[in-house]
C-alpha positions in Angstrom: 15.9 11.7 -99.1 15.8 14.0 -96.1 18.9 15.5 -94.8 18.0 15.0 -91.2 16.8 11.6 -89.8 14.9 11.2 -86.5 16.7 8.9 -84.1 14.4 6.4 -82.5 15.1 5.8 -78.8 14.6 2.4 -77.3 12.1 3.5 -74.6 8.4 3.2 -75.3 6.0 5.9 -74.2 4.6 5.8 -70.6 1.2 4.2 -70.4 -1.3 6.3 -68.6 -4.1 3.8 -68.7 -3.9 2.9 -64.9 -3.5 6.6 -63.8 -7.3 7.1 -63.1 -7.3 3.9 -61.0 -4.4 5.2 -58.9 -6.1 8.7 -58.5 -9.4 7.1 -57.3 -7.6 4.8 -55.0 -5.8 7.7 -53.3 -9.0 9.7 -53.2 -10.8 6.9 -51.5 -7.9 6.4 -49.0 -7.9 10.0 -47.9 -11.7 10.1 -47.7 -11.7 7.2 -45.3 -8.8 8.2 -43.1 -9.5 11.9 -42.8 -11.2 12.9 -39.5 -13.3 16.0 -39.6 -13.1 18.3 -36.6 -16.4 18.2 -34.7 -16.3 21.5 -32.8 -14.6 24.9 -33.3 -13.0 26.1 -30.2 -14.4 29.5 -29.1 -12.0 29.5 -26.2 -8.2 29.5 -26.4 -6.7 26.0 -26.5 -6.7 25.0 -22.8 -3.3 24.5 -21.3 -4.0 21.3 -19.5 -2.6 20.6 -16.0 -0.1 17.8 -15.8 -0.5 14.5 -14.0 1.5 11.3 -13.5 -1.4 8.8 -13.6 -3.1 9.2 -17.0 -5.6 6.8 -18.5 -7.1 7.0 -22.0 -10.9 7.0 -22.4 -12.3 3.8 -23.9 -15.3 4.8 -26.1 -14.7 8.2 -27.6 -18.1 8.3 -29.2 -19.7 8.2 -25.8 -17.7 11.2 -24.4 -19.3 14.6 -24.1 -16.7 17.3 -23.8 -17.0 20.6 -21.8 -14.2 23.1 -22.4 -13.3 25.7 -19.7 -10.9 28.5 -20.3 -10.4 32.1 -21.7 -12.6 33.1 -24.6 -11.0 34.1 -27.8 -13.3 37.1 -28.3 -12.2 39.0 -25.2 -14.1 42.1 -26.2 -17.4 40.1 -26.2 -16.8 37.7 -23.3 -14.1 39.3 -21.2 -10.6 38.2 -20.2 -11.7 35.7 -17.4 -10.5 32.1 -17.6 -14.0 31.0 -16.5 -15.8 30.7 -19.8 -17.5 27.4 -20.6 -18.0 26.0 -24.1 -20.6 23.4 -25.0 -20.4 22.2 -28.6 -19.8 25.4 -30.6 -21.0 28.1 -28.3 -20.1 29.8 -25.0 -22.5 28.8 -22.3 -23.2 29.1 -18.6 -23.4 26.4 -16.0 -27.2 26.5 -16.2 -27.0 25.3 -19.8 -25.2 22.1 -18.9 -28.2 19.9 -18.0 -29.8 20.7 -21.4 -26.5 19.8 -23.1 -26.3 16.5 -21.3 -29.9 15.6 -22.1 -29.3 16.5 -25.8 -26.2 14.2 -25.8 -28.2 11.4 -24.2 -30.9 11.7 -27.0 -28.2 11.0 -29.6 -27.2 7.6 -28.3 -29.2 4.4 -27.8 -30.8 3.7 -24.4 -28.4 0.8 -23.7 -25.3 3.1 -24.1 -26.5 5.9 -21.7 -24.9 4.3 -18.5 -21.5 4.2 -20.4 -21.5 7.9 -21.3 -18.7 10.0 -19.8 -18.4 13.7 -19.4 -14.9 15.0 -20.0 -13.9 18.5 -18.8 -10.9 20.1 -20.6 -10.1 23.0 -18.3 -7.2 25.4 -18.5 -4.9 25.2 -15.6 -5.7 28.9 -14.8 -9.4 28.1 -14.5 -11.3 28.9 -11.4 -12.1 26.0 -9.1 -15.5 27.5 -8.4 -16.4 27.2 -12.1 -15.4 23.5 -12.1 -17.5 23.0 -8.9 -20.5 24.6 -10.6 -20.1 22.3 -13.5 -19.9 19.2 -11.3 -23.0 20.3 -9.3 -25.0 20.7 -12.6 -23.8 17.3 -13.8 -24.9 15.8 -10.5 -28.4 17.3 -11.0 -28.9 15.3 -14.2 -27.2 12.1 -12.9 -24.2 12.4 -15.2 -21.8 10.9 -12.6 -19.1 9.5 -14.8 -16.6 12.4 -15.0 -13.2 12.7 -16.5 -10.8 15.6 -16.1 -8.4 15.9 -19.1 -4.7 16.3 -18.3 -1.4 16.0 -20.0 1.2 13.4 -19.0 4.0 14.8 -16.9 5.1 15.7 -13.4 2.5 17.4 -11.3 5.2 19.3 -9.4 6.7 22.2 -11.3 10.4 22.7 -11.0 
């Protein structure tokens, strides 16, 4: 006879048989719902101008975005707010037609008329830079243009 007896509790051990199923279900959920960032901004996040009449774009897959603002690497590109970013690199207005043609090659021929070019420009950006972009877009017949804004009053207090 032993001097000490083990007391048995009334609770059974936790079953871990379904744990791998739960882990794989969570893994699958996060793989499906996670959106990967498409471009790395080489310019500072643009402070968008505000507007009262704002409309969301319909087909985000058919939108080509041009960023305009101040470059993050000021020692390389300067401190001007007139830097243009196409995909992942700083460019000039002369590079815009090649960018649009490359974007058109990536979609089917039926979707080309529905393509939109979105300009996300900092509110400190030069109007001359935006005009240069518009002229280059006109040269390649990219006439559907959207200017990105934030919702709010256009008159500052």
